[in-house]
C-alpha positions in Angstrom: 45.0 67.5 58.8 42.5 70.5 58.6 39.5 68.4 57.5 40.0 66.2 60.3 39.8 69.1 62.7 37.0 70.7 61.0 35.2 67.3 61.4 36.3 66.8 65.3 34.9 70.6 65.8 31.9 69.8 63.9 31.3 66.6 65.7 31.6 68.5 69.2 29.8 71.0 68.5 26.7 68.5 67.3 26.9 66.6 70.4 27.0 69.7 72.2 23.7 70.5 70.5 21.7 67.4 71.2 23.0 67.6 75.0 21.8 71.0 75.1 18.1 69.8 74.3 17.9 68.5 78.2 15.7 71.2 79.9 16.9 72.5 83.4 15.2 74.2 86.3 17.6 77.2 86.1 18.8 77.6 82.1 22.7 78.6 82.0 23.8 81.9 80.2 24.6 81.2 76.3 28.1 82.7 77.3 28.6 80.3 80.2 27.8 77.5 77.5 29.8 78.7 75.1 33.0 78.7 77.3 31.9 75.0 78.7 31.6 73.9 74.8 35.3 75.5 74.0 36.6 74.1 77.4 35.5 70.8 76.0 36.6 71.0 72.2 40.0 71.9 73.6 40.2 68.9 75.7 39.1 66.7 73.0 41.5 68.6 70.4 44.4 67.9 72.8 43.4 64.3 73.5 43.1 63.7 69.8 46.8 65.3 69.4 48.5 63.5 72.2 46.4 59.8 72.0 44.6 59.6 68.8 41.2 60.7 67.3 39.7 57.3 68.0 40.6 57.8 71.6 39.3 61.0 71.9 36.0 60.0 70.2 35.7 56.6 72.6 36.5 58.8 75.7 34.0 62.1 74.9 31.0 60.2 73.3 27.9 59.4 75.1 27.1 56.1 77.0 24.3 56.3 74.3 26.3 56.7 71.5 26.0 54.6 68.1 28.6 54.0 65.7 28.3 52.1 62.3 31.6 50.6 61.5 32.5 48.4 58.7 28.8 47.2 58.4 28.5 46.6 62.4 26.8 48.5 64.4 28.5 49.4 68.2 26.2 50.8 71.0 27.7 52.5 73.8 
């Protein structure tokens, strides 16, 4: 179970990193970004526990997400 949580946290951090590359007119403070990231991470973990990890990934994935599953490419 620890490995799954580490994977989930790593994935959320990776997604947040890619999303943070978008430019804004007023940059958010690092503390605000950190608190937002932790809030989303908590939501993701709660949904993964109450529903399933798969449903949590689908819910939190970006519209442009790409997944390779059993040699089949799933987009969006």
